[in-house]
MIVODREN-323882 format. One line per field, with one value per residue: x, y, z of N, C-alpha, C, O in turn; residue number from 0. Coordinates in Angstrom, 1 decimal. Atoms other than C-alpha are relative to their C-alpha. Last residue first. Layout:
<nodes>
nxx (X/...)
nyy (Y/...)
nzz (Z/...)
caxx (X/...)
cayy (Y/...)
cazz (Z/...)
cxx (X/...)
cyy (Y/...)
czz (Z/...)
oxx (X/...)
oyy (Y/...)
ozz (Z/...)
num (NUM/...)
</nodes>
This chain:
<nodes>
nxx (-1.3/0.0/-1.6/-0.4/-1.1/-0.1/-1.2/-0.7/-0.4/0.7/-0.3/1.4/0.3/1.1/1.1/1.2/-0.1/0.7/1.1/1.1/0.2/-1.1/-0.1/-0.5/-1.7/-0.8/-0.1/-1.8/-0.5/-1.3/-0.9/-1.1/0.6/1.1/1.2/1.4/1.2/0.7/0.9/-0.4/-0.7/0.4/1.5/-0.2/0.1/0.8/-1.0/-0.3/-1.3/-0.6/-1.7/-0.9/-1.6/-1.1/-0.6/0.9/1.7/1.0/1.0/0.9/1.5/0.9/0.7/-0.3/1.3/0.2/-1.5/-0.5/0.4/-0.9/0.3/-0.8/0.4/-0.5/-0.9/-1.5/-0.3/-0.1/1.0/-0.7/0.8/-0.6/0.9/-0.2/0.8/0.3/0.1/1.0/-0.3/0.8/0.7)
nyy (-0.8/-0.3/-0.2/-0.5/-0.4/-1.1/0.6/-1.2/0.2/-0.7/-1.6/-0.4/0.4/0.5/-0.1/0.8/0.0/1.0/0.0/-0.7/-1.2/-0.3/-0.7/0.6/-0.5/-0.8/-0.2/0.0/-0.7/0.3/-0.9/0.1/0.2/-0.9/0.4/-0.5/0.0/0.8/-0.8/0.3/1.1/1.1/0.7/1.4/0.7/-1.1/-0.6/-1.1/0.4/-0.9/0.5/-0.7/0.6/-0.1/1.4/1.3/-0.3/-0.6/1.4/-0.2/1.1/-0.4/1.0/1.6/0.5/0.4/0.4/-0.7/0.1/-0.5/-1.0/-0.1/-1.4/-0.5/-1.2/0.6/1.6/1.1/-0.6/0.8/0.5/0.0/0.8/0.0/0.6/-0.9/0.8/-1.0/-0.4/0.8/-0.9)
nzz (-0.1/-1.6/-0.5/-1.4/-1.0/-1.8/-1.0/-1.1/-1.3/-1.0/-0.1/-0.2/1.1/-0.2/1.2/0.2/1.5/0.6/1.0/-0.6/0.7/0.3/1.4/0.8/0.4/-0.6/-1.8/-0.4/-1.0/-0.1/-0.5/-1.2/-1.0/-0.6/0.9/-1.0/0.8/-1.1/-0.7/-1.5/-0.2/1.2/-0.1/-0.1/1.4/0.9/0.8/-1.0/-0.1/-0.6/0.1/0.3/-0.4/0.9/0.0/0.8/-0.3/1.0/0.6/1.3/0.6/1.5/0.7/-0.4/-0.4/-1.5/-0.4/-0.8/-1.9/-1.5/-1.2/-1.3/-0.5/-1.8/0.0/0.2/-0.2/1.3/1.2/1.1/1.2/1.7/0.9/1.4/1.1/0.9/1.4/0.6/1.4/1.0/1.0)
caxx (-20.4/-22.7/-23.2/-26.7/-27.2/-30.2/-29.2/-32.3/-32.4/-33.3/-32.0/-31.9/-28.5/-27.3/-24.2/-22.3/-18.7/-18.6/-16.1/-14.2/-11.7/-10.3/-13.4/-13.5/-13.0/-17.0/-18.6/-19.4/-23.1/-25.2/-28.7/-30.8/-34.2/-32.5/-29.1/-26.3/-23.2/-19.6/-17.2/-14.3/-15.6/-18.3/-18.1/-14.1/-14.0/-13.6/-12.3/-14.7/-17.0/-20.8/-22.7/-26.7/-29.5/-33.1/-35.8/-36.6/-35.2/-31.8/-29.8/-27.0/-25.6/-22.2/-20.3/-17.7/-17.0/-13.5/-13.9/-17.7/-18.5/-18.5/-20.8/-20.1/-22.0/-21.2/-23.3/-25.0/-28.6/-28.7/-29.9/-28.4/-30.0/-28.1/-30.0/-27.7/-28.5/-26.0/-26.6/-25.3/-23.5/-24.0/-21.3)
cayy (50.7/48.2/48.2/46.9/46.6/46.2/45.2/46.4/44.2/46.0/43.7/40.1/38.3/40.3/42.0/43.2/44.7/45.6/48.4/48.7/46.4/43.9/42.9/40.4/42.6/41.6/39.2/39.4/38.1/37.0/36.8/34.1/34.9/34.9/32.9/35.0/33.5/34.3/35.8/35.3/35.5/37.8/39.9/40.1/43.4/45.5/42.9/42.2/39.9/39.1/37.4/37.7/35.7/37.5/36.6/40.1/42.7/41.1/40.4/41.8/42.1/43.8/43.7/45.9/49.8/51.1/52.9/53.3/51.2/52.0/50.4/49.0/48.0/45.2/44.5/40.9/42.5/46.2/48.9/46.7/49.3/49.6/50.2/51.0/51.5/52.6/50.3/52.2/49.6/49.6/50.2)
cazz (-4.1/-5.5/-9.4/-10.5/-14.4/-16.0/-20.1/-22.5/-25.6/-28.6/-31.2/-30.0/-30.6/-27.6/-27.2/-24.0/-23.1/-19.5/-18.2/-14.8/-15.1/-12.5/-11.0/-8.3/-5.4/-4.5/-6.5/-10.1/-10.6/-13.7/-14.0/-15.6/-17.8/-20.8/-21.0/-19.8/-21.8/-20.6/-23.5/-25.6/-29.2/-29.9/-26.8/-27.4/-29.2/-25.7/-23.0/-20.0/-21.9/-21.7/-24.1/-23.6/-24.2/-24.5/-22.2/-21.5/-19.1/-19.6/-16.6/-14.4/-11.0/-10.1/-6.6/-5.8/-7.1/-6.9/-10.2/-11.4/-13.9/-17.5/-20.0/-23.4/-26.5/-28.7/-31.9/-32.5/-32.8/-33.0/-30.1/-27.1/-24.6/-21.3/-18.1/-15.4/-11.5/-8.7/-5.6/-2.3/-0.2/3.6/5.7)
cxx (0.0/1.2/-0.4/1.4/0.4/1.1/-0.5/0.6/0.2/0.0/-1.2/0.0/-1.7/-0.6/-1.0/-0.3/-1.2/-0.1/-0.3/-1.0/-1.0/0.1/1.7/0.3/0.2/1.5/1.0/0.1/1.5/0.5/1.4/0.5/0.9/-0.7/-1.4/-1.3/-0.7/-1.3/-0.7/-0.8/0.2/0.9/-0.4/-1.6/-0.3/0.6/-0.6/1.3/0.7/1.7/0.4/1.6/1.0/1.2/1.0/0.6/-0.7/-1.4/-0.5/-0.8/-0.4/-1.0/-0.8/-0.9/0.2/-1.3/-0.1/1.4/0.9/-0.6/0.9/-0.9/0.6/0.0/0.7/1.1/1.9/0.5/-0.2/-0.8/0.8/-0.6/0.5/-1.1/0.2/-0.6/0.1/0.1/-1.3/0.4/-0.9)
cyy (0.2/0.8/0.4/-0.1/0.5/-0.4/0.9/-1.0/0.9/-0.5/0.5/1.5/0.4/-0.5/-1.2/0.0/-1.1/0.1/-1.5/0.5/0.5/1.4/0.7/0.6/-1.2/-0.1/0.8/0.7/0.2/1.3/-0.5/1.6/-0.4/-0.9/1.0/-0.5/0.0/0.2/-1.4/0.7/-0.7/-1.7/-1.3/-1.0/-1.4/-0.8/0.5/0.4/1.4/-0.1/1.3/-0.5/1.3/-0.5/0.0/-1.2/-0.9/0.4/1.0/-0.9/0.4/-1.1/0.5/-0.8/-1.5/-0.7/-0.3/-0.7/1.0/-0.1/-0.4/1.0/-0.5/1.2/0.3/0.9/-0.3/-1.1/-1.1/0.4/-0.6/-0.5/0.5/-0.5/0.3/-0.8/1.5/-0.5/0.5/0.4/-0.5)
czz (1.7/0.6/1.8/0.5/1.1/0.4/1.6/1.1/1.1/1.3/0.9/-0.2/-0.4/-1.7/0.5/-1.5/-0.1/-1.1/-0.4/-1.2/0.3/-1.2/-0.3/-1.4/-0.9/-0.2/0.2/1.3/0.0/1.1/0.2/0.3/1.1/1.0/0.4/-0.8/1.4/-0.5/0.9/1.1/1.0/-0.1/-0.8/0.5/0.2/-1.3/-1.2/-0.6/0.7/-0.1/0.6/0.0/0.0/0.8/-0.9/0.0/-0.4/0.6/-1.1/-0.7/-1.2/-0.1/-1.3/-0.7/0.4/0.4/1.6/0.7/0.6/1.1/1.0/0.9/1.2/-0.1/1.3/-0.2/-0.1/0.3/-1.0/-1.3/-1.0/-0.9/-1.3/-0.8/-1.6/-1.3/-1.0/-1.6/-0.7/-1.3/-0.7)
oxx (0.9/2.3/-1.3/1.9/0.9/1.1/-0.3/0.0/1.3/-0.6/-2.4/0.5/-2.3/-0.6/-1.0/0.0/-1.0/-0.3/0.6/-1.8/-1.7/1.0/2.4/0.6/1.2/1.8/2.1/-0.3/2.3/0.1/1.8/0.1/0.4/-0.9/-1.4/-1.9/-0.5/-1.5/-0.4/-0.5/-0.1/0.6/-1.0/-1.8/-0.5/1.8/-1.3/2.3/0.1/2.3/0.0/1.8/0.9/1.3/1.3/1.6/-1.6/-2.1/-0.5/-0.7/-0.5/-0.8/-1.0/-0.7/1.3/-1.5/-0.8/1.4/1.9/-1.7/1.1/-1.7/0.7/0.2/0.0/2.1/2.6/1.6/-1.3/-1.6/1.4/-0.9/0.3/-1.7/0.0/0.0/-0.6/1.0/-2.4/1.0/-0.8)
oyy (0.9/0.4/1.2/-1.1/1.7/-1.6/2.0/-2.0/1.5/0.2/0.2/2.2/-0.1/0.4/-1.9/1.0/-2.2/1.2/-2.4/1.4/0.0/2.2/1.1/0.0/-1.9/-1.3/0.8/1.8/-0.7/2.5/-1.6/2.5/-0.5/-2.1/1.5/0.1/-0.6/1.3/-2.6/1.8/-1.9/-2.9/-2.3/-2.2/-2.1/-0.9/-0.4/0.9/2.4/-1.1/2.4/-1.6/2.1/-0.3/-1.2/-1.4/-1.3/-0.3/2.2/-2.1/1.6/-2.3/1.7/-1.0/-2.0/-1.0/0.3/-1.9/1.5/0.3/-1.4/1.9/-1.6/2.0/0.7/0.6/0.2/-1.2/-1.6/-0.3/0.3/-1.7/1.5/-1.4/1.4/-1.8/2.5/-0.4/0.1/1.4/-1.7)
ozz (2.2/0.5/2.2/0.8/1.0/0.5/1.8/1.7/1.1/2.1/0.9/0.8/-1.3/-2.6/1.5/-2.2/0.4/-1.5/-0.3/-1.2/1.2/-1.3/0.6/-2.4/-0.8/0.1/-0.4/1.7/-0.2/1.1/0.3/-0.4/2.2/1.0/1.4/-1.7/2.5/-1.2/0.8/1.7/1.1/-0.5/-0.4/0.7/-0.8/-1.5/-1.8/0.0/1.1/0.1/0.3/0.4/-0.9/2.0/-1.2/0.8/0.3/1.3/-1.1/-0.6/-1.4/0.1/-1.5/-1.9/0.3/1.6/2.4/1.0/0.1/1.5/1.6/0.7/1.7/-1.1/2.3/-0.8/-0.9/0.9/-1.2/-1.7/-1.7/-0.7/-1.9/-0.3/-1.9/-1.8/-0.7/-2.4/-0.6/-1.3/-1.0)
num (90/89/88/87/86/85/84/83/82/81/80/79/78/77/76/75/74/73/72/71/70/69/68/67/66/65/64/63/62/61/60/59/58/57/56/55/54/53/52/51/50/49/48/47/46/45/44/43/42/41/40/39/38/37/36/35/34/33/32/31/30/29/28/27/26/25/24/23/22/21/20/19/18/17/16/15/14/13/12/11/10/9/8/7/6/5/4/3/2/1/0)
</nodes>
């Protein structure tokens, strides 16, 4: 069965402020990157995107493999105001 992509474009309006993106329940693989060369901080628990996070450096992408998700929300922030995060979820 082919995976169906769901595309989210999350705008991080303010610098160094946490934003969240809910994902579909039961989704599988997720890929994300900043549309520009801005860095991202990615967390899986609310309020931790500034302390316990994964760095996604400008120009790089991050992939959550199939069956690796235990939560259905991503928490992101960037030091650059106006960063747009492209998130593709495959179901």
